[in-house]
C-alpha positions, 0 to 999 in steps of 0.5 A: 523481456523474459530475461529481465523478468527472470532477473527481477524474480531472482533478485526478489527470491534472493531478498526473500531468502536472505531476510527470511534467514535473518528473521528465523535466526531470531525465533523458532518455527514452533513459536510461530506455530504456537502463536498462530494456533492460539489466536483469539477467534473473535478478535481475528474475525473482527480483524478480517472484517475490518480489513475488508472494510479498508478495501471497501473504503479504497473502492469508494475512493477510486469510484470518486476519482474515476467516476465509476460505480463502487460495486463495480470497483470492489472486486477489482480493488480486492484482486489488485490488493492481493496482486500487490502483495504477491508481485515483486518490485511493486508491479502489482500497482499497475494491475489496477489500471490494467484491469480497469482497461481490460474489464471496464474499458477505462483509459489506462493513463487516466486510471494510472493518474488517479492511482498516483494521486490516491497513493500520494494521499496515502503517503501524505497521511502516513507521514502526518500520522508519523509526526503525530506518533512522535508527539504522543508515543511513550518513548521519544528518541533523540535519533527520531527527533533528528529525523524530523526535519527529513520527515517534514521535508518529505511531507512538503515534497509530496504535497508540492508534487501532488499540487503541481500534478493536479493544478499545474500539469499544463505547464509540464505539458507545455514544457514537454511539447517543446522538446524534440524527440523525433524517435520517441514522439509516440511515447511523448504523446502518451506521456502528455496524455497522461499528464492531461488526465490530472486536469480532470481532478481540479476539484477541491470538493473531489480532492477533499472527499478523496483525502477524507476517504484515504484518512478513514482507510488509514484509521480503519487499517490502524484498528485492523492492526490493533485487532490483529495484535489482540488476536495474537495476545498483545495489547499495545497502547493506542498512542504507541500504535500511532507511531508503530503503524506508520513506520510499518506502512512505510514498507509499502514504499520500497520498490524492492520487496521479497516474494509476498513481501516476506522480510521487507514487510517485517523489517519496518514493523520490527523497527517500530516495535523495537523502538517502543521497547519490545525485544527483537525476538518478540518484535519479529514474532509479532511482525510475522503474525501481523503479516500472516493474518493480513496476507490471509485476509488479502488472499480471502478477499482477493479470491472473492474479487477474482471469483466475482470478476471470473463470473462476469467475464473470462479471467483469461481474457484479462491477461491476454 
């Protein structure tokens, strides 16, 4: 187990180092220091507050899915968001169901099934916004137009998979129940329990509320990016942001990411800005600026969440 973790850490550090070298080959460190030293404090403050509002919307969404109080979930979501930034290989995603189990004594598999649905809705909305960005962005590219069928196929796949998990999970349960796995019966039973948890989400009203909250969280995240850009001194047209932001958010899909997302985060944002006509050095500089401010915001609210959890219970007991 330790050797596997060490291998993952080495891979993550290697990715971070390699991509960081590529990024800093395009700009000087003094440029980063200069742009951060000249941040507009008003826009920066509003951007940080809007980041907190995104986390609040996500907490409300999980309260709808898990039928828990929002105030109980806010510090957990804040901490989960920070861990998602910090831990490599998307391990941070599992911190939410893990903390819910340890702190709220909630079923791990139930929380995991709700997390999967929430993340599925996130990606469906990102793809829908990406398609909208194709229509309204100032620059249209033949290469992007060629990618449209693949994007539409991905959208159909995600929507179909989400539908099957929620409304047809009993078929998967029946299928798996018939498979003979004498040596892995325990794992099979846990997986069946996991699938059965999706049945509790068979409510059109509940799913509509989750979708609306997911959409509002994305729009607030879009506003957050716009405010960050203004604090950095860049005024990007809203119609272009509708293409840039979904491309940037897609970096969250990658199972491989560097330490604190360094490099992998920037790569997608750089692609979006370059497509909109920005030079590579400027795109690198803007992407690093966005990353630093969002990371600091995540750290700020994550610390608040951690202190709140620590006040309510022994933090060490969560990870024992």
